C-alpha positions as CSV (number, residue, x, y, z in Angstrom):
1,M,167.5,74.3,34.3
2,K,164.2,75.4,32.7
3,K,161.0,73.7,34.0
4,V,157.6,73.7,32.4
5,D,154.2,72.3,33.0
6,L,152.3,71.6,29.8
7,V,148.6,70.7,29.2
8,V,148.1,69.4,25.7
9,T,144.6,69.2,24.3
10,G,143.1,67.8,21.1
11,R,143.2,64.2,19.9
12,V,146.2,63.2,22.1
13,Q,145.0,60.0,23.9
14,G,145.0,56.7,22.1
15,V,147.5,58.0,19.5
16,F,150.8,57.1,21.2
17,Y,151.3,60.7,22.2
18,R,153.0,59.8,25.6
19,Y,155.2,57.2,24.0
20,F,156.5,59.7,21.5
21,A,156.8,62.4,24.1
22,K,159.1,60.1,26.1
23,K,161.1,59.3,23.0
24,E,161.5,63.0,22.2
25,A,162.4,63.9,25.9
26,N,165.0,61.2,26.0
27,K,166.5,62.5,22.7
28,L,166.7,66.0,24.2
29,N,167.9,64.9,27.7
30,I,164.8,66.1,29.4
31,K,163.6,64.8,32.8
32,G,160.0,64.6,34.0
33,W,156.8,62.8,33.3
34,C,153.6,62.7,31.3
35,R,150.2,61.2,31.9
36,N,146.7,61.1,30.5
37,E,144.0,63.1,32.3
38,K,140.4,62.3,32.6
39,D,139.4,65.3,30.5
40,G,141.2,63.8,27.4
41,S,144.3,66.0,27.7
42,V,147.9,65.0,28.3
43,H,149.7,66.6,31.2
44,I,153.5,66.9,31.0
45,V,156.0,68.2,33.5
46,A,159.5,68.6,32.0
47,G,162.9,70.0,33.0
48,G,166.1,70.5,31.1
49,Q,168.3,73.0,29.3
50,E,166.3,76.0,28.1
51,E,167.1,75.3,24.4
52,N,166.0,71.7,24.7
53,I,162.8,72.6,26.6
54,D,162.0,75.1,23.8
55,K,162.5,72.3,21.2
56,F,160.3,70.0,23.3
57,I,157.5,72.5,23.4
58,E,157.6,72.9,19.7
59,W,157.5,69.1,19.3
60,A,154.5,69.0,21.7
61,K,152.5,71.3,19.4
62,Q,152.7,68.6,16.7
63,G,152.9,65.5,18.8
64,S,152.8,61.9,17.6
65,P,152.1,61.1,13.9
66,L,148.4,60.2,14.7
67,A,147.8,63.1,17.1
68,K,145.8,66.3,16.3
69,V,147.0,68.8,18.8
70,E,144.6,71.7,19.3
71,N,146.4,73.6,22.1
72,V,149.5,73.5,24.3
73,E,149.1,75.5,27.5
74,V,152.6,76.3,28.9
75,N,153.2,77.2,32.6
76,E,156.8,78.1,33.6
77,N,156.0,78.6,37.3
78,I,157.1,75.2,38.5
79,I,158.3,74.4,41.9
80,E,158.2,70.6,41.6
81,N,161.6,68.9,41.8
82,I,162.3,67.1,38.5
83,E,164.8,64.3,38.5
84,G,165.3,60.9,37.0
85,D,164.4,59.6,33.6
86,F,161.3,60.9,31.7
87,E,158.5,58.6,32.5
88,I,155.0,57.7,31.4
89,R,152.6,57.7,34.4
C-alpha cells in the first residue's frame, strides 16, 4: 500500500473539491480523508494501490470542475494508519 499526504492550494474551497475527491477516491478504492484548512487549502491523506494513488494525485492536480488548483504538495512519509472508507472531515 502506498500512502500520501497532499496539500492542495488554489481555489479549492467552496467548489465541491472534497466531494469530488471522495467520489474519485471511491472509484479508485482509496482509503483516507480530506478536510478544509483555515489557510484555504485542502488537506488529503490517502492510501491504496500505488497505481491508484498515482492516478488520484493526477486527479488532485485538476480537482473539481469549478476548482483552480495552483499546487499539490505531495509527502510520501506517512506513518498514519489509513483504514475505512474515504471520508470528508
